C-alpha angles and dihedrals in degrees: 000000000000129000123206128194125189124207088259087077091065140256123343093274093055093044091051092047091051091051092047091051091049092051091047091052089054094045095050094046103041090120090068089068111066098178128051114258140162112250131186118191116197110203126221131207091248090061092072095060100030118112113259092237091057091050091051092049093050093046092050090048090051092051090048090053093057117104112269092247091058099045096037095232 
């Protein structure tokens, strides 16, 4: 899993925080993905200030929306 932040997200501190949050989402929810896959998360400025519970809900919804072959369900 890779996370990418453009300068639109903010200064270096905000970009790094967004990337850290994206990586942590992936790390804590690895069990949702049953098959190996390449994933690229593109961060947004809202991700820095969003509540953690909202990020987890949206990440889980995204994984659930993947085709069954990709998520291994």
